[in-house]
N, C-alpha and C positions, 0 to 999 in steps of 0.2 A: 821804716825805724829797722835796722839793722843790727843783727846779734855779734855784737865785737867779742873777739876769743877771748878777750879779761872777763867777760858780764859771762861766758861761758866756763869759765873758771874758777868763779864765785857760785854760780847753780850748782857745778856738780859734787865738791864737796859736803853744799847742805845737805844734798840730796843725798848723797853716800849716806851722812852722822845720822841724819830722819831716819831712813831705813833700816840701819844697823839698829838705831832704837827702838823701833816699832819690833823689828823679829825679835831682840833681846825682852821685851817685855808682854808682845802678843804673839811669838812665833807658836810656840806648845799648844797656845790657846786655840788656834788655826789651824792645827795639822801637821805643822813642821817641826817636827822631832827626829833627829836623825843622832843621837845621843847614844851609844852602847847603854844595854845591850840590846839583841836583837840577830835574828838568826843572817847566816853567811849570805852572802850576797844581794842585802836588803836595801842596797843603794850606791851610789856613787861617792857619796859623802861618809869621810870616818866621824864626825862628831858635828854640833851645831853648827859650831864656829867655821868649818870649813864651807858649809851650807850657806851659811847668813852672809859669808864674805863674797862669793860666789855671788848671791842673790843681791847684795848691796853693789855689788860693780857694776851689777845689770839695773839698778834700779828705774832707767827710763823705757826697759822692755817690762820687768815685773810690776813694777806699781800701776800701770794702768790696766795691764789684766787681770790685775787681784780687783781694781774698784771695779772693771767691768762682770768681773763671778760675784761680788757683794752686790752690788746693783741688780743684777738677776736674782741673787737670794732673797734680796729683798721685796721686790718684786712678785716671786713667784710666794714667798709666806702672806704679803699683803693680798694677792688673790683668790687664795685658800682661803684667809679670816674672809673676806668680803664675800664668797661664793657659801661657805657656811653661817653667814650673818643674816 
C-alpha cells in the first residue's frame, strides 16, 4: 500500500492542528511556557505562540519524542509504586 502525496497532504494539516491544540490546552501544564516575563537569554522563543508554532510544524518529530518521554515517566512511576508495594 503506497502512501500518496494526497494522503500526506491530508495527514499533515490534521497533525498540525492536533498538535497546536494539544499545546494550547496542555503546554503550560507539561512545562512549555515561553511567555514573558523571564530573564534575558531565557530561550530562543519570544512567546508561547512562536514556540508552539515551531513545535506544531515539526509535529511528526516532536510528538513521538513526547510519547516516548511520557511512556518512560509512566513506567518509572509504576516501578516506584510496585517496589514500594
